[in-house]
C-alpha positions, 0 to 999 in steps of 0.5 A: 148579491145577484142571487147567482152564486150556485150557477156561478160556482158551477160555471167556475168548475166547468172552466177550471176543474174540480177544485176552485177557490171561491173566497179567501178561505173557502174552496169548492170541490166537485169530484167524486173522490171527495164526497165520502171524505167530506160528507161520509159517516166517518168524516172529520170535517165539521159544519162551517161556523156560518151555520151557528150564525143562522139560528137563535139560541138554543141552537137546533140540530141543523146548526150544531157543529159539535159532533157529540152534541149533534149525535145525541140530539139526532138520536132523540129526533130521528125515531119520529121519522122512521117509516113505521111512525110516518105510516102511522101519521099517513092519514094526517098527511092524506087529509091535507093532500086531499085538500090540495086536490080539491083546490086543483079540481075546483079551478075549473081547468083554469091555470094555477100557480102550482108553486104557490099551491105546493108551498101551501100544501107542504106548509099545511102538512108540516103544521098538522104533523108538528103543531097539531093543526094546519096553517090554513093556507090551502083553505084561504089561498093566502100565505099565512104570516108565518110563511111570509116571515119565513121568506124574510128569514131565508133572505136574511140568512142568505145575507148573513151567509154571504155578506155578514157585514151587510147584516150587521150594518142593517141592524143599525139603520133607523128604518121601521121597515128594515127593523121589521125585516130583521125581526122575522127570526124573533117573530118566528121563534115567538110563533113557534113557542106559542104554537107549541104551548097551544098544542100542549094545552090542547093535547097534552104531552102524551095524547097518543095523537098520530102526529110527529110532535107526539113522537118527539115528545115521547123521546127518552134517553138512556136515563128514561128522562125526556132530554129536550126542554120546551124551548129546545123542542119548539126550536127543533119544530121550527127547523123541521117546518122550515126544512119541510116546506120549500124543499118539497114544494120546489121539487114537486113544481120542477117535477110537474114542469118536467112531466109537462115537457115530457108527456111520454113519461107522464103517460108511462107513469099514469099507466103504472099508477092505474095498474097498481093503486086505488083511486086514492093511492096509499104510500104502501101502494106507491113506495116501490113503483119503479117508474115513479121512483125513477121520475122523482129521482131524476127530478131530484138530480136535475132540480135539487131543492137545496142545490147550493154549497154545503160548507164544512170546515177542514180538520185542525191539522189540514190536509191534501185535496186533489193535489193541493194542501189545504190549511186548517180552518179552511171552508170546503164545500160541494154543491149538488147542482154541480155534482149532479151534472157531472157528465162522467157520472150522468151522461147527457146531464142536462137531459131529463132522463128517468130511464137512467135510474131504471136500468139496474145494470146501468145505475153505477156506484158513482151515480149513487155516491154523487146523488146527494139531494138530502145531503149525506152521512150523519148530517143527512136530512132527518125528514127524507122519509117524510119528503118521499112520502109526500112526493110519491103520494102527491105525484101519484094522485095528480098524475092519476087524475089530471093530464097535461094540456098545452097553453099559450101565454097572452103575449104569444111568445112563451108557452106553459102547460095546464093540467086538467082532469083526465076525464077530458083527455081524448085518446090519440088515434095514432101514437106516432103522430100523437107523439110528434104533435105533442112535441110540436105543441111544446114549441113557442110561436116563434119556434113554430114559425122557425119549424114551418120555415125549415120544413118548407125549405127541406121539402121544397114547399112553395108559398101558396095563397088560399083562394076563396071557394069557387061558386057552386054550379048553377049559382046564377051567371057566375057559375062559368068563369070566362077562359080569360080569367082562368088564364090570368096571373094569380094574385100575389100571396099575402106575406105572413112571415117577417124578418125582425131586425134591431136597427138602433137604440138609445145609448141609455137603454143599452143595458135593458136592450141587452137583457131583452136580447139575452132573454129572447135569443137565449144568449150569454150576457157577453154574447148578448152585449156583442149582438146589441153592439153590432146593430143593425142586426137581424133578431129573428127570421120568419116570424108571424106578423102578430109576434113581430109587431109585439117584438117591435112594441116591446123593444120600442118601449125599452128605447130601441128601433126594430123593423120588420120586412 
């Protein structure tokens, strides 16, 4: 219920190894030996029962557990996502991307919520491709009702997945707000059905329009007859819209966050794009650029859009996994948040390091096997090719036209990055100095203060007061100061850095203080609790006065006494 299931499972693997019991009948594994066995092309594992509970009938390809049924449905859909069909639809994709870029440019350099913008852009793209028109979020700047209902459905799905009894209990509550929340899936289904009929009425079933719904409607089985009913088609379209929105937008958000933190990769990527593409890159121009490939792959490794468990049910006869016999009907899963952080496969796994994918001799088979942001085998994501087209074109255009600029938040304690037009970017005079300055510019004010204190200690630099400029010669009688004044002791330097100490706190405020300390110092919850209980305790050393006063004010509001000296 805390929303930390994925990270909790990851920490359990770090503590107990590659096989962890995470429920009465659920096991999580994280070793490479089991990837093919569980998710490979010829696996006997099937999707867990929970998938069927997430959909309304008729069940779509994403939730189908029966292998034969799934294989037949996948064949009817997969041709729409071939590279040739996607290239045929590229102009529709480019139109929506152009609208995204226009929104960015029209901001006048002001900070933008890029996760929101990327979501709206991805949503408009899938609307254009699967329903014949964008949802209009980029034009209005407001999430459409469909997207709001989709967010409700995701929350409800998570509840059903982890606590089905709570979902059942909620259905009996006589609350209009709860019932509205539970009705999200019905509203989505109705909207999908209405939008599909609108498409048919407007374009027909064989319009030749270069979108993916036209490709899906043209699917034929061996008999030559269309195999999907209108109801089945609208369900599949809804699933594809779900799958094509948050995955793409989340990846783009993390990708640009990482480029902001690693400007050297931003610069290398920009040089590659400028050397190989037009002002508006096409997919054919960017599809094989090695630096772009490496940056996107590393973003998908470190920040997979679907990082959580992919549960599968064990075959009826049961089997041995990692030395343990696992009985039939047990749910077994792996999560790429953990597999992508295996230090034996990806050295220094928490580091954003695209270079690991550029040295072909170092890209091991194990790295490829463990890389599963789009799942694997017969249940791999149908829209992978579409996702890669969007990721590559959007990244190329933004990097080609925008540059990263450091920005401080209003409280001065955190830092964020802003992207501005490359026309305003000045070329650095000295690459080495520019690199050092760029790294320093990524520090928060508190980190900068720590850096200054460390440099003063390392280089033996004394604190110095800055005197006012001396009067110019000939400026009246003050030009020549008496010798006695020159030999007088210098005025004491004004103190600019302070130590901040947690002195005490109200008993009832303890949980809030622990949470604030955890956020401020980056400690674990346990260590934060021990820190607070040890008060009086030094919070920060060498903090600028303004930041120290803000910390004091923040802790005071929570019920703590904090001092600075």
